[in-house]
C-alpha positions as CSV (number, residue, x, y, z in Angstrom):
1,M,58.5,115.5,151.9
2,S,55.2,115.0,153.5
3,I,52.3,116.5,151.7
4,L,49.8,115.4,154.3
5,E,50.0,114.8,158.1
6,V,47.2,113.3,160.1
7,Q,47.8,113.5,163.7
8,N,46.1,112.1,166.6
9,I,42.5,112.3,164.7
10,K,39.7,111.2,166.9
11,K,36.0,111.4,165.9
12,V,33.2,110.8,168.4
13,Y,29.5,111.1,167.3
14,T,26.7,111.4,169.7
15,T,23.3,110.1,169.3
16,R,20.2,111.9,169.6
17,F,19.6,113.7,173.1
18,G,23.3,112.9,173.9
19,A,22.2,109.2,175.1
20,H,25.3,107.4,173.6
21,K,28.5,108.1,172.1
22,V,30.2,106.4,169.4
23,E,34.0,106.2,168.8
24,A,34.5,106.2,165.1
25,L,38.1,107.1,165.0
26,R,40.7,107.1,167.6
27,N,44.3,108.5,167.5
28,V,44.5,108.0,164.0
29,T,48.2,109.2,163.0
30,F,50.1,108.7,159.5
31,S,51.7,110.9,156.8
32,V,51.4,110.7,153.0
33,E,54.7,111.7,150.9
34,E,54.1,114.1,147.9
35,G,53.7,111.8,145.0
36,E,52.8,108.7,146.9
37,Y,49.8,106.5,146.0
38,V,48.2,105.1,149.2
39,A,45.4,103.0,149.3
40,I,43.3,102.6,152.7
41,M,41.1,99.4,153.3
42,G,39.2,98.1,156.2
43,E,35.7,96.5,157.0
44,S,32.4,98.2,156.6
45,G,32.1,100.2,160.0
46,S,35.9,100.4,160.4
47,G,36.1,104.2,160.2
48,K,37.8,104.6,156.8
49,T,34.7,106.7,155.2
50,T,34.9,108.7,158.1
51,L,38.4,109.5,157.8
52,L,38.0,110.2,154.2
53,N,35.4,112.8,154.9
54,I,37.7,114.3,157.4
55,L,40.6,114.4,154.9
56,A,38.1,116.0,152.4
57,S,37.2,118.8,154.8
58,L,33.3,117.6,154.6
59,D,33.4,116.6,158.3
60,K,35.6,118.1,161.4
61,P,37.3,115.7,163.8
62,T,36.5,115.9,167.5
63,A,40.3,116.1,168.1
64,G,43.4,116.1,166.1
65,N,44.8,118.1,163.2
66,V,45.1,117.4,159.5
67,I,47.9,119.3,157.8
68,L,47.9,119.9,154.0
69,D,51.0,121.2,152.6
70,G,51.6,123.0,155.9
71,M,48.0,124.2,156.4
72,D,45.8,122.6,159.3
73,I,42.5,122.1,157.2
74,V,40.7,121.4,160.7
75,K,41.2,125.2,161.5
76,I,39.9,126.4,158.2
77,K,36.6,128.7,158.6
78,D,33.3,127.3,157.1
79,K,32.9,130.2,154.9
80,E,36.3,129.6,153.2
81,I,36.2,125.7,153.1
82,S,34.6,125.6,149.7
83,E,37.0,127.5,147.8
84,F,39.9,125.6,149.8
85,R,38.5,122.3,148.5
86,R,38.3,123.7,145.0
87,D,41.9,124.9,144.8
88,N,43.6,122.1,146.7
89,L,41.7,118.9,146.8
90,G,40.5,116.5,143.8
91,F,37.7,114.0,144.2
92,V,36.8,110.8,142.4
93,F,33.7,109.1,143.5
94,Q,32.0,105.7,142.9
95,D,28.8,107.4,141.5
96,F,31.1,109.7,139.2
97,N,28.8,112.8,140.5
98,L,28.8,114.2,136.9
99,L,25.9,116.6,135.9
100,D,23.7,114.9,133.3
101,T,22.6,118.2,131.6
102,F,26.2,119.2,131.1
103,S,28.7,117.7,128.3
104,L,31.8,116.0,129.5
105,E,33.6,119.1,128.5
106,D,31.7,121.2,130.7
107,N,31.8,118.8,133.5
108,I,35.6,118.8,133.4
109,L,35.9,122.4,133.1
110,L,33.3,123.3,135.9
111,P,36.0,123.5,138.7
112,L,37.9,126.0,136.5
113,V,34.8,128.3,135.7
114,L,33.7,128.4,139.2
115,A,37.5,129.6,139.9
116,G,37.1,132.3,137.3
117,K,39.9,131.0,135.0
118,K,40.2,132.4,131.4
119,N,38.8,130.4,128.6
120,N,42.1,129.9,126.8
121,D,44.1,128.6,129.8
122,M,40.9,126.2,130.3
123,K,41.0,125.0,126.8
124,A,44.7,124.4,127.0
125,K,44.4,122.3,130.1
126,L,41.5,120.5,128.8
127,D,43.3,119.3,125.7
128,V,46.3,117.9,127.5
129,I,44.2,116.2,130.1
130,S,41.3,114.7,127.8
131,E,44.0,113.3,125.5
132,K,46.3,111.9,128.4
133,L,42.9,109.9,129.4
134,G,41.8,109.0,126.2
135,I,38.4,110.6,126.3
136,E,39.2,113.8,123.7
137,K,36.7,112.3,121.1
138,L,33.8,112.1,124.0
139,L,33.9,115.5,125.2
140,Q,30.9,116.9,123.4
141,K,28.8,113.6,124.6
142,Y,26.8,113.9,127.7
143,P,27.1,111.4,130.7
144,Y,24.3,109.1,129.9
145,E,25.9,108.8,126.3
146,V,29.0,107.0,127.2
147,S,29.9,103.9,129.2
148,G,30.7,103.8,133.1
149,G,34.4,103.6,132.5
150,Q,34.2,106.8,130.2
151,K,32.2,108.7,132.9
152,Q,35.0,107.8,135.6
153,R,37.7,108.8,133.1
154,A,35.9,112.1,132.7
155,A,35.2,112.3,136.5
156,V,39.1,111.9,136.8
157,A,40.0,114.7,134.4
158,R,37.5,117.1,136.3
159,S,39.3,116.2,139.5
160,I,43.1,116.9,138.4
161,I,42.5,119.9,136.1
162,T,42.9,122.1,138.9
163,N,46.3,120.5,139.7
164,P,45.1,119.6,143.4
165,K,47.7,119.0,146.0
166,I,46.1,115.5,146.8
167,L,43.5,113.4,144.8
168,L,41.1,111.6,147.3
169,A,39.2,108.8,145.6
170,D,35.9,107.0,147.3
171,E,35.7,103.4,145.8
172,P,36.5,104.6,142.5
173,T,36.1,101.2,140.9
174,G,32.8,100.1,142.8
175,A,30.5,100.9,139.9
176,L,33.0,99.4,137.1
177,D,33.0,96.4,135.4
178,S,36.5,94.4,135.1
179,K,37.5,95.8,131.9
180,S,36.8,99.5,132.9
181,T,38.2,98.7,136.2
182,D,41.6,97.7,134.7
183,E,41.5,100.8,132.6
184,L,40.7,103.1,135.5
185,L,43.5,101.6,137.6
186,G,46.1,102.4,134.4
187,V,44.9,105.7,134.6
188,F,45.7,106.2,138.3
189,E,49.0,104.5,137.9
190,K,49.7,107.1,134.9
191,I,48.8,110.5,136.7
192,N,50.6,108.9,139.9
193,N,53.7,108.4,137.7
194,N,53.3,112.0,136.6
195,G,53.5,113.3,140.3
196,Q,49.9,113.5,141.3
197,T,49.5,112.4,145.0
198,I,46.5,109.9,145.5
199,L,44.7,108.4,148.6
200,M,42.1,105.9,147.8
201,V,39.8,104.4,150.0
202,T,38.5,100.9,148.3
203,H,37.1,97.6,149.4
204,S,38.9,96.3,146.2
205,V,42.0,94.4,146.8
206,K,42.8,94.6,143.1
207,A,42.4,98.2,143.3
208,A,44.6,98.4,146.4
209,S,47.1,96.4,144.7
210,H,47.8,98.9,142.2
211,A,49.0,101.5,145.0
212,K,52.4,101.9,146.3
213,R,51.1,101.5,149.9
214,C,48.0,100.0,151.8
215,L,47.0,101.3,155.4
216,F,44.5,99.1,157.0
217,I,42.0,100.7,159.4
218,K,40.1,98.3,162.2
219,D,37.9,99.7,164.7
220,G,38.8,103.2,164.1
221,E,42.6,102.8,164.4
222,V,45.3,102.3,161.8
223,F,45.8,98.5,162.2
224,H,48.8,97.9,159.7
225,Q,50.5,99.2,156.7
226,L,52.0,97.5,153.8
227,Y,54.6,98.9,151.2
228,K,54.7,97.6,147.6
229,A,58.5,98.2,147.7
230,G,59.3,96.4,144.1
231,K,56.5,93.8,144.4
232,T,54.4,92.9,141.5
233,N,50.8,94.0,141.6
234,E,50.0,90.1,141.8
235,E,52.4,89.7,144.7
236,F,51.3,92.8,146.4
237,Y,47.6,91.4,146.1
238,Q,48.7,88.4,147.8
239,K,50.1,90.1,150.7
240,I,47.1,92.5,150.9
241,T,44.6,89.5,151.0
242,E,46.8,87.8,153.8
243,T,46.5,91.0,156.0
244,L,42.7,91.3,155.4
245,T,42.5,87.7,156.6
246,L,44.3,88.8,159.7
247,L,41.9,91.7,160.4
248,T,38.8,89.5,160.1
249,T,40.2,86.8,162.2
250,G,41.3,89.2,164.9
251,G,45.2,88.5,164.2
252,E,48.0,90.7,165.9
253,R,49.6,93.9,164.1
């Protein structure tokens, strides 16, 4: 069953005074199944960040529809969009976006506090998620007291504590060293195996090779896609690399 349907998305930016129009996305169409783990790749300027912003309801498309669990998020009113994001979407960013004046525990619980949840309910969820992500002993520390990998795991905990319909990740390994990258990708695989739907934008072939499907964006369009389909991470890594080579050398779909 599709949890997300992207239908003929088009995004046109108009420069100052309307002198020029830039088409960032054109007729982008794809769907994501519930429980799927999808990576989106493409060169800088290909439109993948614009696409992610639209899926995150941070931007509106010029045309097209984005259906999340039966609701067209394009049609949600501006005054209702913040609540919609909080209740339905989880976000993981390259730079963590943690509040330095809050402990890791307070950062993780913030979405539930904003939603007005009860303390007992919040604590029960925190205990389960922090243990699952291996940060239960770090909860009273502040972001500046822990490593990049530990910060990102706290950010993941914050993103999934609301049980979002879909987790959106923007270059989640971009600020991590190789060891922390491996740990984070292991966390993503674990939460995906537990049923969490993940959509990740990344430049990293290694990160993409841990997904179950990879979409390639070129010149604002879906150029190609690959399914993992039983391949090992190493085998999928090789297939992704070959496809990226085609993208950069002008190969056909």
